[in-house]
N, C-alpha and C positions, 0 to 999 in steps of 0.2 A: 695665561691659561694653563692648564695640566693636560697633558697629552694622556690619552686613556686606548691602552691597546688589549684588544680582547683576542681569545684564540683565533677566530677566524682573521683578524689582522694579522697576526704572527706567522700564522701557517705559510710557510717558505719564504718568509722576510728575510731570514739570516742564513747565509751560507754556512756549509759545513766547515769548511777548509777555512775561511775566516774565523770562525769560532773557536776553532783548534788553535790557531794563533793568540786569538785574545785571550784564552784560557790559558795559554802557556804563559803570555805576558803577566797576568795576575797573580801567577803563581812565583813568579821570578820577581814582581815587586814585594810579594810577602818576605820571600827571602832577603830582598835589599833593604828593608824597612820602610818600603813605599806605600804601605797598607797595614790597615788595622783589620784582625780577624779575631774578635773574642770568641770564646765557647759559648755557646747558647745555652739557654736554661728552659726547660720545659714547663708547661704548667696543664692541670689537669681541665678537661671539659666534663662532659655528662658522661656517664658510661663509662666505656674503655678509651672513650677519644682524648687524645694530647694534641695540644697547641705547642709548637715550635717556634718561637719568634728568632729569626735569625739576622745577624746586621754585619756589615762591612762598610770600609771606606777606603777609595784609593785616592791618595794624595796626588799621583800623577794625573788622575783625569778630573778630579774635585768633584767626587760622586760620593754619594754614601747609599746605602740601600738598607730595607728591612723588608725582610721576606717571613711572612707568617706561614707556618707550613700546619694544616691539619693532619692528623693521623688518626682514621677512624675505623679500625678494622672491622665493625660490625656493618659497616657500609655494604661490604661484599655479598653478604646473603639477601640484600635488598637489590644487589644489582648496580650498587652506585659505587664512584670512585672511593678507594680506601685514604687517597692522600689527594689534598688540594691545596692550592697554595696563591696567594698574591703578593705580589712585588712592588713596593714604595721607593720610588728612586727621588734622592733629595738632591740639592745643591749643598756638598760638604761645607762651605763657607757659610751661605747665608740662611741655611735651611730652608730654602724654598723648595716648595713640592714640585716636580718637574714631571712626572710620570707614574703612572700607576698601571702594572701589566697582570693579566691573567698568568698564573706560573706553569700552567700545563705543559706548553710547547717548550718553553723556554729551560725549566727542570730535565726534561727528557734529553733536550738538546746537550745542554751544557753539562749533563752528567755523562754522557757517551763523549762528549769533546774532553772532560779530564781522563775519562780510561782513554781515549787517542794518545793523551800528551804523554800519560804514563808507559803507554805501550810503546810508544816510539822512542823513549828513553831507556825503557829496561828490557825490553822482549830482545831476543836474539834478532839480528839484522835479517837473518834467512826464514823465521817463522812464516809460515803460511797456511796452516791449520787452524781452524777456529773452532771453538767450543762454546754454546752456548747452554748454560743450566737456566731455562727459562725461554720462552719463546713468544713472549708480549711484544707491545710496541717499545719497550725499551730495547729489548733484544734485538729489535730490528733497526733501531736507531745506533745501537753498537756495531752491529755489521756495516753500518754505511760510515760510520766515523773511522772504523777501525781500518777501513780499505782505504782511506784517505794517508794512512802511514804504513802500512805494509801490504804486501800482495797476497791477498787471501784468494785462495782458489778453490778451497774446500770448508765447508761448516757443519759440524756436527751439532744437532740439535735435541733437547729433551724437554719435555713439558708432560704435566699430570694431564692436560686438556689436548684431547684430539682435535677440537674446534681451534683451539690456541694454534696448534701445529698447523692445521689446513691456511690458515690466515698468515702464518709466518710465510709458509711454501709460497702461497700466492702474491705475497709481497715482494719476494726476492727471486720471484723466477727468472731463470735466464741469466742470472748473475754469476753465478757459481754453482758447484756442485753440493747439494744438501742431503745429509746423511741424517736420517731420525733414530735416536736410539731409545732402547726400550728401559735404558736404566742409565744413572748417571756416571757409574763407575767407568764403562767402557768408554763414554765420551771423555773424561778428564785424561784417561789413559792414551788418548789418540790425539790430543790436542798440542798444539805450540803455544796458543793463546787460549786461556780460557777465562770466560766471564759469568759469574754467577749473579743472577738478576731475579731471584724470587724474594717474597717477604717472609722467609722462614724464619720460625723460632727457633726450632731445632735443626742442626746440621743437614744439610742435603750432600754434602761434598766432604769426604776423608781425606786427610793429609796422606796418608798412607798410599793413596792412588797418584800421588804427584811422580812424576817421571823427572830425571834431571833437564835442565834447561828450560823448563817450563816457566812461564809468565802467568798471573792471575790477575784479574781485576774484580774485587769483593764488593759487588756494589748495591745488592738489591735488599738487604736486611734494613729496616725501617730503624732511625736512630733512637734505639732502646735499648739498655744496657742487659735486657733478657732475652734478645734477638740476635741470630747468626747463622751465617750460611755455611760457613766452614769452620771446621772443629779444632782444638786446641793443637794438636799435632800439626796440622796443615800452618797454623802461625808459627809455630816452633820451626819448622823445617825452613820456612822461607826469610829471605831476605826482605823484610818488610819496610815499605814506604808509604807515608800516610799523607791525607791532606794536609791536616792539622792536628797537633799532636793534642792540645788542649782540648779540641773538638773529640778526638778519640778516647781520650781518656774520662770524658765526660760523658759521651753516648755511644759507643761503638761496644756492641756485645761481642764481636768477635775479639776485641783488645780486653774488655773487663773479666769475660769469662774465661779466657786462657791465663790471664793473669791469677784470677782467683783460684785456677785448677792447679797452679805452680807450674804450668809448662812455658810462660813467657814472663818477662818483667816489665814494669814501665818503661822503661829504656829501649825495651823493643820497639817501642812506637815513636821514638823521637827522631826518626829520620824522615824529613817532610820532602815533598815532592819539589817545593821551589827550589830547596838547598841541594837536591841531585842535578836539577837542571841549570843550577847557578854554578856547580863543579864544586862546592864547599861540603857535599856529602856524598859518598860512593854509592851507587848503585847497583847494577850488573856488573861483576867484575872477572867470572870465568863464564865459558859458554854452558856449564853444567849448573850454574847457580838457579836456585828457583827463586822468583822475584815476586811479589806480591804486595799490589798496591790496594790498600785497604780504604775503601770511598764511602767515607759517611756522606759527603756533600756539603758545602761551605758557600757562605752567601758571595764572597767574592768572585765566584763561577756565576752567580746570579747578575753579578755587577756587570762581568764582562759580557754576558748576553743580552742585558738592557741597555748597555750602553751602544751596542751594535744596532738592537732593535728600534731605539731611539733614532739614532741617525738615518737607518734605511727608511724608516716610516716618514722622514721630514725630508728626502732626498737629499744626502748629503754632499757637501762640496769641500773644497781644500780645507785642512784646519779642523774639521770635525773630530767628535770625539772617537767615529769609528777608525780613523785614521791616525789620532794618538795613541790608539789602543793597542794596534798592530804594529805600528811602525815607529813611534816614538822613541827615543832614548830611554833610559830608566830613569835619568836624572831630569827628564822634563817634567815641570809640576804645572797645572792650569792656576795661572796667577789673577784671572779674571772670572767674575761669576758668569757660568754657562748661560745664553740667551733662553729666555724661558719657550718651551715648547707651544704650539700652536694647538689648539684643541681639535682632537678628531670629530667629524661629524657623528 
């Protein structure tokens, strides 16, 4: 029987700290050759809608995932989500269908978890002021995730929407000092850690605003080669770390447009987060370095979330995939097929 997990089933099911550990583990797997992460290829739907099938395999966990993400920007005018996704989990050996997950909760959480992993390894240890360009649910999730890896006591936040700002403030009320900014520039110049979280087509952040020592998580632009939040100056000024080089050079507007404009080279985007975590590529080397994690989002992150969610939904015990994901040595492989999940009512 296949396990079906809907948004209501997934809300609150997976903890942030355990997900950060799980995402860190799969990035290390990728660096060590224990995972497969091919670059995705999109295909058109109707109108401006595009579909992006994303795939990955963890040899250590014995799992494969196929995530289909739809990017439908015209939905915003009708008040519908611009992005939707569904995650299919398969036994990597037998091909058995193990679970189907709605992608909303997992995408938001795994994206913030990846930013937290990058922040932990790249940001200065004393970083404590967060800047959020964008104030929606992804911004709220980033604030919570980053507080798992740094002592954040102040957040500067900017949004074009007053209603979104009010919702943000209500969601984080009492956690820390919240300073609403009227423009992104002052926010960027005030931050130790910056997260850009908007579906921008044209840059909303200039690299000229970056001050020494800043760490940036560039997160929000959809995986389209003509969309970006940060200009070419920013990409050229920073030590850039990416989730997957192949994915970046296929789908990241930050990467492709800065290369097209002559500010960067393809090799600028060759430093993967997993290699930095494994110590085979340098990250921040000096306190004044400007570091930037360019996050397009990869299916291995979805696999990390899905493995935890499946086990939490089935009341895990010793030897579960969740235990393997966060604690097993990198050399550990699953050599027997996973037990099929029971169907949810």
